[in-house]
N, C-alpha and C positions, 0 to 999 in steps of 0.2 A: 536327385532333382534339386534345382536351386529355387529359391524364393523368387516369385515374379514381382516386378515392380508394378505400380499402379498403371503406368504407361503400357507396359507389356501386356497387362491384363486387358486393357482396352482393345488392343489388337486381337488378342486371343478370343475375346467375346464375339467379335465380328466373325472370326474364322470358325468358331464352334457353331455359330448360327448359320453361316453360309456354306461351310465345308470346303469351299475353294473360291478364291477371290483374287483378282489382280491387285497388284500394289497400287495401281492408279485408282481403282475403285475404293480400296481401303483409305487412301489419301483423301479422296473426295468425301467419303462418309465422315472421317474424322475432322475434316475441315468444316463441314456443315454442323456437326454435333458439338465439337469442343474447341473449334477454332485453330487446330494445328495447321501449320503450313506443310507443303509437300515435302520439304527438306526434313522436317522433324519426323514425319511419318516414315520416310525412307531410311532415316538413321535408326529409328526404332525397329523397323523391319529387318535391317541388317543385323542388329543386335539379337533379335529373336532367332534369326537363321544361325548365327554364331553359337547361340546357347542351345541349339537343336530344339527349339520350341515350335518352329515351323520349317517346312521344306519349301524350297524355291524351285519352280519349274519354268523352263523357257519354252516357247517365246512368251513375251509379255509379263514376265515376273509374276507368275501365278503362284499364290501362297496357299498352303494347306497346313492344318495343324498337325504337329508330330506327337502331341500329347493331348489327352482327353481332359475335358472339364472335370471329370470324376477324379482323375489322377491329381490334378492341381488342388481340388477341393480336399481330398484326403490328406495330401501333404500339408496344406495350409492349416487344416484343422488340427492335425497332430502337432504342428509347430505351436499353435495357439495354446493347446492343452499343456504342452511341455513348458512353455514360457510363462503363461499366466496362472496355471492351475497345478503347478508342481507335478505335471504328468499324470494327474488323476482326473479321470472322466467324472467321477462323483463330485469333485469340487466344481467343475463346470456346470453340471446339472443342478447342483444346489444353488449356485449363483443365479442361473436362469430362472429357477422356480421361486427364489426368494426376492430377487431384485428387479425382475422385469415383469410387467403386466402381461400375463399369458391368457389367451382365450381358453374357455373351458374345452372346446374341441381340440385345441392343441395339447392340453394336459391329457385328455383321453387318448390322443395319438401316442404320446410319450409312454403312457401306461401300456398301451397295446404293443409298442415296440419292446418294452421290457419284458412283458409276458411272453412274447414270441421268442425272446432269447432263452427263456427258461425251458422251452419245449424242445 
């Protein structure tokens, strides 16, 4: 899998939410939300098709995601851990717990996840 650009991610977010959407509807939504013109959207859609991120069906240039949000999340998280934390999850967790204000319920959830790993 390749890293997704921010623009590709905007398109994928729509498709993960809608499951299937015409290029025209995607262009309308992106025009309303972030000001893209139709040409920009169609260029990005073609790039996504070429990268096998979405599949295109006819008629009406219907787009469907070829990859799941979970696949992208997993890939991006592993890339972040490798790049910023020397490939060590512990370094990421230490950063989060020491440098970011975390609510008590989130800390409890992290402890629960760690305990579940031990079982």
